[in-house]
Every structure is written in structure tokens, then in C-alpha cells.
PDB file with SEQRES, HELIX, SHEET and CRYST1 records, atoms N, CA, C and O in Angstrom:
SEQRES   1 A   69  UNK UNK UNK UNK UNK UNK UNK UNK UNK UNK UNK UNK UNK          
SEQRES   2 A   69  UNK UNK UNK UNK UNK UNK UNK UNK UNK UNK UNK UNK UNK          
SEQRES   3 A   69  UNK UNK UNK UNK UNK UNK UNK UNK UNK UNK UNK UNK UNK          
SEQRES   4 A   69  UNK UNK UNK UNK UNK UNK UNK UNK UNK UNK UNK UNK UNK          
SEQRES   5 A   69  UNK UNK UNK UNK UNK UNK UNK UNK UNK UNK UNK UNK UNK          
SEQRES   6 A   69  UNK UNK UNK UNK                                              
HELIX    1 AA1 UNK A   24  UNK A   68  1                                  45    
CRYST1    1.000    1.000    1.000  90.00  90.00  90.00 P 1           1          
ATOM      1  N   UNK A   1     -11.844 -13.166 -11.345  1.00  0.00           N  
ATOM      2  CA  UNK A   1     -12.296 -14.440 -10.714  1.00  0.00           C  
ATOM      3  C   UNK A   1     -13.906 -14.400 -10.548  1.00  0.00           C  
ATOM      4  O   UNK A   1     -14.613 -15.403 -10.635  1.00  0.00           O  
ATOM      5  N   UNK A   2     -14.355 -13.152 -10.307  1.00  0.00           N  
ATOM      6  CA  UNK A   2     -15.820 -13.011 -10.150  1.00  0.00           C  
ATOM      7  C   UNK A   2     -16.564 -13.404 -11.377  1.00  0.00           C  
ATOM      8  O   UNK A   2     -17.708 -13.850 -11.288  1.00  0.00           O  
ATOM      9  N   UNK A   3     -15.930 -13.249 -12.575  1.00  0.00           N  
ATOM     10  CA  UNK A   3     -16.558 -13.571 -13.836  1.00  0.00           C  
ATOM     11  C   UNK A   3     -16.434 -15.092 -14.082  1.00  0.00           C  
ATOM     12  O   UNK A   3     -17.286 -15.661 -14.763  1.00  0.00           O  
ATOM     13  N   UNK A   4     -15.389 -15.766 -13.542  1.00  0.00           N  
ATOM     14  CA  UNK A   4     -15.177 -17.162 -13.862  1.00  0.00           C  
ATOM     15  C   UNK A   4     -16.029 -18.070 -12.918  1.00  0.00           C  
ATOM     16  O   UNK A   4     -16.565 -19.091 -13.349  1.00  0.00           O  
ATOM     17  N   UNK A   5     -16.138 -17.673 -11.630  1.00  0.00           N  
ATOM     18  CA  UNK A   5     -16.936 -18.483 -10.724  1.00  0.00           C  
ATOM     19  C   UNK A   5     -18.135 -17.601 -10.246  1.00  0.00           C  
ATOM     20  O   UNK A   5     -18.236 -17.192  -9.089  1.00  0.00           O  
ATOM     21  N   UNK A   6     -19.054 -17.341 -11.263  1.00  0.00           N  
ATOM     22  CA  UNK A   6     -20.196 -16.438 -10.975  1.00  0.00           C  
ATOM     23  C   UNK A   6     -21.093 -17.058  -9.932  1.00  0.00           C  
ATOM     24  O   UNK A   6     -21.819 -16.317  -9.270  1.00  0.00           O  
ATOM     25  N   UNK A   7     -21.098 -18.378  -9.735  1.00  0.00           N  
ATOM     26  CA  UNK A   7     -22.032 -18.951  -8.778  1.00  0.00           C  
ATOM     27  C   UNK A   7     -21.481 -18.739  -7.353  1.00  0.00           C  
ATOM     28  O   UNK A   7     -22.242 -18.912  -6.401  1.00  0.00           O  
ATOM     29  N   UNK A   8     -20.232 -18.384  -7.160  1.00  0.00           N  
ATOM     30  CA  UNK A   8     -19.744 -18.228  -5.835  1.00  0.00           C  
ATOM     31  C   UNK A   8     -19.692 -16.679  -5.406  1.00  0.00           C  
ATOM     32  O   UNK A   8     -19.646 -16.370  -4.215  1.00  0.00           O  
ATOM     33  N   UNK A   9     -19.699 -15.795  -6.356  1.00  0.00           N  
ATOM     34  CA  UNK A   9     -19.481 -14.341  -6.072  1.00  0.00           C  
ATOM     35  C   UNK A   9     -20.545 -13.570  -6.848  1.00  0.00           C  
ATOM     36  O   UNK A   9     -21.129 -14.059  -7.816  1.00  0.00           O  
ATOM     37  N   UNK A  10     -20.770 -12.335  -6.377  1.00  0.00           N  
ATOM     38  CA  UNK A  10     -21.574 -11.408  -7.179  1.00  0.00           C  
ATOM     39  C   UNK A  10     -20.791 -10.967  -8.330  1.00  0.00           C  
ATOM     40  O   UNK A  10     -19.564 -11.047  -8.275  1.00  0.00           O  
ATOM     41  N   UNK A  11     -21.412 -10.483  -9.425  1.00  0.00           N  
ATOM     42  CA  UNK A  11     -20.651  -9.966 -10.573  1.00  0.00           C  
ATOM     43  C   UNK A  11     -19.781  -8.702 -10.152  1.00  0.00           C  
ATOM     44  O   UNK A  11     -19.974  -8.050  -9.126  1.00  0.00           O  
ATOM     45  N   UNK A  12     -18.849  -8.470 -11.047  1.00  0.00           N  
ATOM     46  CA  UNK A  12     -17.975  -7.250 -10.788  1.00  0.00           C  
ATOM     47  C   UNK A  12     -18.912  -6.052 -10.733  1.00  0.00           C  
ATOM     48  O   UNK A  12     -19.889  -5.934 -11.472  1.00  0.00           O  
ATOM     49  N   UNK A  13     -18.529  -5.133  -9.766  1.00  0.00           N  
ATOM     50  CA  UNK A  13     -19.308  -3.885  -9.644  1.00  0.00           C  
ATOM     51  C   UNK A  13     -18.446  -2.656  -9.790  1.00  0.00           C  
ATOM     52  O   UNK A  13     -19.016  -1.578  -9.963  1.00  0.00           O  
ATOM     53  N   UNK A  14     -17.166  -2.707  -9.740  1.00  0.00           N  
ATOM     54  CA  UNK A  14     -16.292  -1.556  -9.756  1.00  0.00           C  
ATOM     55  C   UNK A  14     -15.465  -1.529 -11.047  1.00  0.00           C  
ATOM     56  O   UNK A  14     -15.562  -0.568 -11.808  1.00  0.00           O  
ATOM     57  N   UNK A  15     -14.657  -2.559 -11.309  1.00  0.00           N  
ATOM     58  CA  UNK A  15     -13.859  -2.667 -12.513  1.00  0.00           C  
ATOM     59  C   UNK A  15     -14.532  -3.446 -13.536  1.00  0.00           C  
ATOM     60  O   UNK A  15     -14.422  -4.671 -13.587  1.00  0.00           O  
ATOM     61  N   UNK A  16     -15.279  -2.716 -14.414  1.00  0.00           N  
ATOM     62  CA  UNK A  16     -16.045  -3.352 -15.479  1.00  0.00           C  
ATOM     63  C   UNK A  16     -15.810  -2.597 -16.734  1.00  0.00           C  
ATOM     64  O   UNK A  16     -15.425  -1.428 -16.704  1.00  0.00           O  
ATOM     65  N   UNK A  17     -16.047  -3.275 -17.891  1.00  0.00           N  
ATOM     66  CA  UNK A  17     -15.837  -2.527 -19.222  1.00  0.00           C  
ATOM     67  C   UNK A  17     -16.920  -1.496 -19.342  1.00  0.00           C  
ATOM     68  O   UNK A  17     -16.636  -0.428 -19.886  1.00  0.00           O  
ATOM     69  N   UNK A  18     -18.119  -1.704 -18.893  1.00  0.00           N  
ATOM     70  CA  UNK A  18     -19.181  -0.693 -19.055  1.00  0.00           C  
ATOM     71  C   UNK A  18     -19.283   0.321 -17.998  1.00  0.00           C  
ATOM     72  O   UNK A  18     -20.271   1.052 -17.922  1.00  0.00           O  
ATOM     73  N   UNK A  19     -18.252   0.395 -17.143  1.00  0.00           N  
ATOM     74  CA  UNK A  19     -18.318   1.298 -16.007  1.00  0.00           C  
ATOM     75  C   UNK A  19     -18.806   0.691 -14.740  1.00  0.00           C  
ATOM     76  O   UNK A  19     -19.390  -0.392 -14.777  1.00  0.00           O  
ATOM     77  N   UNK A  20     -18.600   1.328 -13.609  1.00  0.00           N  
ATOM     78  CA  UNK A  20     -18.985   0.707 -12.338  1.00  0.00           C  
ATOM     79  C   UNK A  20     -20.534   0.763 -12.250  1.00  0.00           C  
ATOM     80  O   UNK A  20     -21.181   1.678 -12.760  1.00  0.00           O  
ATOM     81  N   UNK A  21     -21.087  -0.276 -11.570  1.00  0.00           N  
ATOM     82  CA  UNK A  21     -22.504  -0.382 -11.341  1.00  0.00           C  
ATOM     83  C   UNK A  21     -22.896   0.070  -9.916  1.00  0.00           C  
ATOM     84  O   UNK A  21     -24.065   0.205  -9.556  1.00  0.00           O  
ATOM     85  N   UNK A  22     -21.803   0.292  -9.131  1.00  0.00           N  
ATOM     86  CA  UNK A  22     -21.961   0.704  -7.709  1.00  0.00           C  
ATOM     87  C   UNK A  22     -22.496   2.123  -7.662  1.00  0.00           C  
ATOM     88  O   UNK A  22     -22.061   2.925  -8.488  1.00  0.00           O  
ATOM     89  N   UNK A  23     -23.420   2.511  -6.751  1.00  0.00           N  
ATOM     90  CA  UNK A  23     -23.877   3.921  -6.691  1.00  0.00           C  
ATOM     91  C   UNK A  23     -22.725   4.818  -6.256  1.00  0.00           C  
ATOM     92  O   UNK A  23     -21.831   4.400  -5.520  1.00  0.00           O  
ATOM     93  N   UNK A  24     -22.768   6.046  -6.723  1.00  0.00           N  
ATOM     94  CA  UNK A  24     -21.680   7.018  -6.430  1.00  0.00           C  
ATOM     95  C   UNK A  24     -21.546   7.214  -4.901  1.00  0.00           C  
ATOM     96  O   UNK A  24     -20.442   7.448  -4.409  1.00  0.00           O  
ATOM     97  N   UNK A  25     -22.681   7.118  -4.139  1.00  0.00           N  
ATOM     98  CA  UNK A  25     -22.581   7.333  -2.686  1.00  0.00           C  
ATOM     99  C   UNK A  25     -21.673   6.239  -2.020  1.00  0.00           C  
ATOM    100  O   UNK A  25     -21.169   6.454  -0.917  1.00  0.00           O  
ATOM    101  N   UNK A  26     -21.476   5.097  -2.680  1.00  0.00           N  
ATOM    102  CA  UNK A  26     -20.664   4.002  -2.112  1.00  0.00           C  
ATOM    103  C   UNK A  26     -19.266   4.010  -2.785  1.00  0.00           C  
ATOM    104  O   UNK A  26     -18.242   3.734  -2.160  1.00  0.00           O  
ATOM    105  N   UNK A  27     -19.289   4.343  -4.096  1.00  0.00           N  
ATOM    106  CA  UNK A  27     -18.029   4.249  -4.846  1.00  0.00           C  
ATOM    107  C   UNK A  27     -16.961   5.337  -4.483  1.00  0.00           C  
ATOM    108  O   UNK A  27     -15.761   5.072  -4.415  1.00  0.00           O  
ATOM    109  N   UNK A  28     -17.447   6.487  -4.272  1.00  0.00           N  
ATOM    110  CA  UNK A  28     -16.526   7.649  -3.893  1.00  0.00           C  
ATOM    111  C   UNK A  28     -15.816   7.326  -2.572  1.00  0.00           C  
ATOM    112  O   UNK A  28     -14.589   7.421  -2.539  1.00  0.00           O  
ATOM    113  N   UNK A  29     -16.492   6.954  -1.493  1.00  0.00           N  
ATOM    114  CA  UNK A  29     -15.784   6.652  -0.261  1.00  0.00           C  
ATOM    115  C   UNK A  29     -14.832   5.446  -0.395  1.00  0.00           C  
ATOM    116  O   UNK A  29     -13.757   5.396   0.203  1.00  0.00           O  
ATOM    117  N   UNK A  30     -15.297   4.457  -1.230  1.00  0.00           N  
ATOM    118  CA  UNK A  30     -14.430   3.291  -1.365  1.00  0.00           C  
ATOM    119  C   UNK A  30     -13.131   3.687  -2.088  1.00  0.00           C  
ATOM    120  O   UNK A  30     -12.046   3.259  -1.694  1.00  0.00           O  
ATOM    121  N   UNK A  31     -13.241   4.491  -3.127  1.00  0.00           N  
ATOM    122  CA  UNK A  31     -12.052   4.884  -3.798  1.00  0.00           C  
ATOM    123  C   UNK A  31     -11.170   5.799  -2.944  1.00  0.00           C  
ATOM    124  O   UNK A  31      -9.944   5.703  -2.980  1.00  0.00           O  
ATOM    125  N   UNK A  32     -11.772   6.636  -2.220  1.00  0.00           N  
ATOM    126  CA  UNK A  32     -11.101   7.558  -1.296  1.00  0.00           C  
ATOM    127  C   UNK A  32     -10.289   6.783  -0.246  1.00  0.00           C  
ATOM    128  O   UNK A  32      -9.120   7.081  -0.001  1.00  0.00           O  
ATOM    129  N   UNK A  33     -10.956   5.754   0.383  1.00  0.00           N  
ATOM    130  CA  UNK A  33     -10.252   5.075   1.391  1.00  0.00           C  
ATOM    131  C   UNK A  33      -9.192   4.167   0.776  1.00  0.00           C  
ATOM    132  O   UNK A  33      -8.181   3.873   1.413  1.00  0.00           O  
ATOM    133  N   UNK A  34      -9.420   3.716  -0.480  1.00  0.00           N  
ATOM    134  CA  UNK A  34      -8.339   2.928  -1.108  1.00  0.00           C  
ATOM    135  C   UNK A  34      -7.110   3.762  -1.382  1.00  0.00           C  
ATOM    136  O   UNK A  34      -5.986   3.295  -1.198  1.00  0.00           O  
ATOM    137  N   UNK A  35      -7.316   5.016  -1.829  1.00  0.00           N  
ATOM    138  CA  UNK A  35      -6.165   5.918  -2.032  1.00  0.00           C  
ATOM    139  C   UNK A  35      -5.518   6.322  -0.712  1.00  0.00           C  
ATOM    140  O   UNK A  35      -4.301   6.481  -0.625  1.00  0.00           O  
ATOM    141  N   UNK A  36      -6.382   6.492   0.349  1.00  0.00           N  
ATOM    142  CA  UNK A  36      -5.760   6.890   1.667  1.00  0.00           C  
ATOM    143  C   UNK A  36      -4.938   5.709   2.176  1.00  0.00           C  
ATOM    144  O   UNK A  36      -3.810   5.891   2.635  1.00  0.00           O  
ATOM    145  N   UNK A  37      -5.493   4.506   2.099  1.00  0.00           N  
ATOM    146  CA  UNK A  37      -4.780   3.322   2.616  1.00  0.00           C  
ATOM    147  C   UNK A  37      -3.384   3.126   1.880  1.00  0.00           C  
ATOM    148  O   UNK A  37      -2.328   2.910   2.474  1.00  0.00           O  
ATOM    149  N   UNK A  38      -3.523   3.225   0.582  1.00  0.00           N  
ATOM    150  CA  UNK A  38      -2.257   3.088  -0.258  1.00  0.00           C  
ATOM    151  C   UNK A  38      -1.262   4.160   0.100  1.00  0.00           C  
ATOM    152  O   UNK A  38      -0.068   3.885   0.216  1.00  0.00           O  
ATOM    153  N   UNK A  39      -1.741   5.396   0.279  1.00  0.00           N  
ATOM    154  CA  UNK A  39      -0.800   6.522   0.644  1.00  0.00           C  
ATOM    155  C   UNK A  39      -0.222   6.264   2.011  1.00  0.00           C  
ATOM    156  O   UNK A  39       0.983   6.424   2.205  1.00  0.00           O  
ATOM    157  N   UNK A  40      -1.071   5.857   2.999  1.00  0.00           N  
ATOM    158  CA  UNK A  40      -0.509   5.534   4.306  1.00  0.00           C  
ATOM    159  C   UNK A  40       0.492   4.396   4.313  1.00  0.00           C  
ATOM    160  O   UNK A  40       1.502   4.452   5.014  1.00  0.00           O  
ATOM    161  N   UNK A  41       0.220   3.393   3.554  1.00  0.00           N  
ATOM    162  CA  UNK A  41       1.194   2.282   3.409  1.00  0.00           C  
ATOM    163  C   UNK A  41       2.437   2.706   2.823  1.00  0.00           C  
ATOM    164  O   UNK A  41       3.482   2.290   3.324  1.00  0.00           O  
ATOM    165  N   UNK A  42       2.469   3.527   1.765  1.00  0.00           N  
ATOM    166  CA  UNK A  42       3.622   4.047   1.152  1.00  0.00           C  
ATOM    167  C   UNK A  42       4.444   4.918   2.111  1.00  0.00           C  
ATOM    168  O   UNK A  42       5.671   4.817   2.130  1.00  0.00           O  
ATOM    169  N   UNK A  43       3.785   5.769   2.904  1.00  0.00           N  
ATOM    170  CA  UNK A  43       4.469   6.613   3.816  1.00  0.00           C  
ATOM    171  C   UNK A  43       5.151   5.778   4.881  1.00  0.00           C  
ATOM    172  O   UNK A  43       6.313   6.028   5.201  1.00  0.00           O  
ATOM    173  N   UNK A  44       4.451   4.779   5.447  1.00  0.00           N  
ATOM    174  CA  UNK A  44       4.994   3.917   6.457  1.00  0.00           C  
ATOM    175  C   UNK A  44       6.198   3.135   5.960  1.00  0.00           C  
ATOM    176  O   UNK A  44       7.202   2.983   6.655  1.00  0.00           O  
ATOM    177  N   UNK A  45       6.061   2.640   4.720  1.00  0.00           N  
ATOM    178  CA  UNK A  45       7.121   1.888   4.098  1.00  0.00           C  
ATOM    179  C   UNK A  45       8.355   2.704   3.933  1.00  0.00           C  
ATOM    180  O   UNK A  45       9.471   2.301   4.260  1.00  0.00           O  
ATOM    181  N   UNK A  46       8.088   3.944   3.377  1.00  0.00           N  
ATOM    182  CA  UNK A  46       9.321   4.813   3.177  1.00  0.00           C  
ATOM    183  C   UNK A  46       9.969   5.210   4.533  1.00  0.00           C  
ATOM    184  O   UNK A  46      11.190   5.319   4.647  1.00  0.00           O  
ATOM    185  N   UNK A  47       9.154   5.410   5.493  1.00  0.00           N  
ATOM    186  CA  UNK A  47       9.701   5.669   6.901  1.00  0.00           C  
ATOM    187  C   UNK A  47      10.528   4.520   7.419  1.00  0.00           C  
ATOM    188  O   UNK A  47      11.609   4.696   7.981  1.00  0.00           O  
ATOM    189  N   UNK A  48       9.997   3.363   7.214  1.00  0.00           N  
ATOM    190  CA  UNK A  48      10.747   2.128   7.599  1.00  0.00           C  
ATOM    191  C   UNK A  48      12.028   1.984   6.832  1.00  0.00           C  
ATOM    192  O   UNK A  48      13.050   1.627   7.418  1.00  0.00           O  
ATOM    193  N   UNK A  49      12.019   2.242   5.558  1.00  0.00           N  
ATOM    194  CA  UNK A  49      13.229   2.183   4.740  1.00  0.00           C  
ATOM    195  C   UNK A  49      14.275   3.246   5.198  1.00  0.00           C  
ATOM    196  O   UNK A  49      15.470   2.959   5.270  1.00  0.00           O  
ATOM    197  N   UNK A  50      13.796   4.465   5.499  1.00  0.00           N  
ATOM    198  CA  UNK A  50      14.696   5.430   5.984  1.00  0.00           C  
ATOM    199  C   UNK A  50      15.327   5.102   7.287  1.00  0.00           C  
ATOM    200  O   UNK A  50      16.521   5.326   7.481  1.00  0.00           O  
ATOM    201  N   UNK A  51      14.523   4.556   8.216  1.00  0.00           N  
ATOM    202  CA  UNK A  51      15.022   4.145   9.530  1.00  0.00           C  
ATOM    203  C   UNK A  51      16.069   2.987   9.389  1.00  0.00           C  
ATOM    204  O   UNK A  51      17.025   2.929  10.163  1.00  0.00           O  
ATOM    205  N   UNK A  52      15.877   2.057   8.384  1.00  0.00           N  
ATOM    206  CA  UNK A  52      16.815   1.026   8.109  1.00  0.00           C  
ATOM    207  C   UNK A  52      18.081   1.640   7.608  1.00  0.00           C  
ATOM    208  O   UNK A  52      19.147   1.240   8.077  1.00  0.00           O  
ATOM    209  N   UNK A  53      18.062   2.568   6.707  1.00  0.00           N  
ATOM    210  CA  UNK A  53      19.253   3.195   6.142  1.00  0.00           C  
ATOM    211  C   UNK A  53      20.056   3.915   7.255  1.00  0.00           C  
ATOM    212  O   UNK A  53      21.284   3.856   7.316  1.00  0.00           O  
ATOM    213  N   UNK A  54      19.262   4.616   8.154  1.00  0.00           N  
ATOM    214  CA  UNK A  54      19.908   5.295   9.272  1.00  0.00           C  
ATOM    215  C   UNK A  54      20.603   4.241  10.231  1.00  0.00           C  
ATOM    216  O   UNK A  54      21.729   4.445  10.682  1.00  0.00           O  
ATOM    217  N   UNK A  55      19.902   3.156  10.502  1.00  0.00           N  
ATOM    218  CA  UNK A  55      20.409   2.123  11.380  1.00  0.00           C  
ATOM    219  C   UNK A  55      21.750   1.603  10.767  1.00  0.00           C  
ATOM    220  O   UNK A  55      22.743   1.483  11.486  1.00  0.00           O  
ATOM    221  N   UNK A  56      21.775   1.309   9.499  1.00  0.00           N  
ATOM    222  CA  UNK A  56      23.010   0.799   8.938  1.00  0.00           C  
ATOM    223  C   UNK A  56      24.055   1.771   8.910  1.00  0.00           C  
ATOM    224  O   UNK A  56      25.212   1.416   9.137  1.00  0.00           O  
ATOM    225  N   UNK A  57      23.756   3.027   8.643  1.00  0.00           N  
ATOM    226  CA  UNK A  57      24.766   4.106   8.675  1.00  0.00           C  
ATOM    227  C   UNK A  57      25.340   4.254  10.042  1.00  0.00           C  
ATOM    228  O   UNK A  57      26.559   4.352  10.186  1.00  0.00           O  
ATOM    229  N   UNK A  58      24.469   4.276  11.115  1.00  0.00           N  
ATOM    230  CA  UNK A  58      24.994   4.371  12.497  1.00  0.00           C  
ATOM    231  C   UNK A  58      25.839   3.136  12.864  1.00  0.00           C  
ATOM    232  O   UNK A  58      26.774   3.260  13.654  1.00  0.00           O  
ATOM    233  N   UNK A  59      25.541   1.973  12.322  1.00  0.00           N  
ATOM    234  CA  UNK A  59      26.365   0.760  12.621  1.00  0.00           C  
ATOM    235  C   UNK A  59      27.680   0.945  11.962  1.00  0.00           C  
ATOM    236  O   UNK A  59      28.704   0.670  12.587  1.00  0.00           O  
ATOM    237  N   UNK A  60      27.730   1.413  10.682  1.00  0.00           N  
ATOM    238  CA  UNK A  60      29.060   1.621  10.033  1.00  0.00           C  
ATOM    239  C   UNK A  60      29.835   2.678  10.726  1.00  0.00           C  
ATOM    240  O   UNK A  60      31.053   2.518  10.806  1.00  0.00           O  
ATOM    241  N   UNK A  61      29.265   3.785  11.261  1.00  0.00           N  
ATOM    242  CA  UNK A  61      29.978   4.739  11.906  1.00  0.00           C  
ATOM    243  C   UNK A  61      30.589   4.219  13.229  1.00  0.00           C  
ATOM    244  O   UNK A  61      31.710   4.562  13.603  1.00  0.00           O  
ATOM    245  N   UNK A  62      29.800   3.384  13.906  1.00  0.00           N  
ATOM    246  CA  UNK A  62      30.244   2.848  15.144  1.00  0.00           C  
ATOM    247  C   UNK A  62      31.397   1.830  14.916  1.00  0.00           C  
ATOM    248  O   UNK A  62      32.348   1.799  15.696  1.00  0.00           O  
ATOM    249  N   UNK A  63      31.315   1.030  13.884  1.00  0.00           N  
ATOM    250  CA  UNK A  63      32.445   0.173  13.537  1.00  0.00           C  
ATOM    251  C   UNK A  63      33.633   0.880  13.146  1.00  0.00           C  
ATOM    252  O   UNK A  63      34.733   0.449  13.489  1.00  0.00           O  
ATOM    253  N   UNK A  64      33.506   2.006  12.407  1.00  0.00           N  
ATOM    254  CA  UNK A  64      34.639   2.846  12.107  1.00  0.00           C  
ATOM    255  C   UNK A  64      35.303   3.462  13.356  1.00  0.00           C  
ATOM    256  O   UNK A  64      36.528   3.513  13.466  1.00  0.00           O  
ATOM    257  N   UNK A  65      34.469   3.918  14.275  1.00  0.00           N  
ATOM    258  CA  UNK A  65      34.992   4.419  15.509  1.00  0.00           C  
ATOM    259  C   UNK A  65      35.771   3.341  16.372  1.00  0.00           C  
ATOM    260  O   UNK A  65      36.790   3.612  17.008  1.00  0.00           O  
ATOM    261  N   UNK A  66      35.196   2.125  16.324  1.00  0.00           N  
ATOM    262  CA  UNK A  66      35.864   1.077  17.093  1.00  0.00           C  
ATOM    263  C   UNK A  66      37.191   0.665  16.459  1.00  0.00           C  
ATOM    264  O   UNK A  66      38.083   0.206  17.172  1.00  0.00           O  
ATOM    265  N   UNK A  67      37.347   0.812  15.170  1.00  0.00           N  
ATOM    266  CA  UNK A  67      38.645   0.466  14.555  1.00  0.00           C  
ATOM    267  C   UNK A  67      39.759   1.517  14.824  1.00  0.00           C  
ATOM    268  O   UNK A  67      40.957   1.236  14.847  1.00  0.00           O  
ATOM    269  N   UNK A  68      39.255   2.720  15.019  1.00  0.00           N  
ATOM    270  CA  UNK A  68      40.252   3.818  15.288  1.00  0.00           C  
ATOM    271  C   UNK A  68      40.871   3.660  16.754  1.00  0.00           C  
ATOM    272  O   UNK A  68      42.011   4.027  17.040  1.00  0.00           O  
ATOM    273  N   UNK A  69      40.030   3.103  17.592  1.00  0.00           N  
ATOM    274  CA  UNK A  69      40.562   2.974  19.035  1.00  0.00           C  
ATOM    275  C   UNK A  69      41.242   1.662  19.215  1.00  0.00           C  
ATOM    276  O   UNK A  69      41.736   1.367  20.303  1.00  0.00           O  
TER     277      UNK A  69                                                      
END                                                                             
């Protein structure tokens, strides 16, 4: 989009065919935080999925116990 509407945005500075134009002092922390944020999101998402599986399993066990009584 930055290439299509150049009057509204600065040109691309990270993902370019000729390589990034951003200085390494800015690019390294940007990429590091992007990786850290993505890893954190994945960890939280997996924890949420695990909690949901456990919740459903506990519900199934409780229903099974209720049927026995």
C-alpha cells in the first residue's frame, strides 16, 4: 500500500527488494520486538487453548459422574 499511495505514506523501509533502508540501530530492535510479540502471542494462545481443552474435559467428567449417580 505504501507503494500505491506514495502521497499518503513514506516509502517502504523494511520489506523492499533492495534490502531495508532503515538503520541497523532501529531495525534490530524492531525485528526483535516483532519476534518477541509473536512468540508471546503464540504462548498465550496455546495456554488459552490448553485451558479450554481442560475445561471441556472437566465438564465431560462431571457429566459422566452425574450420570452414574
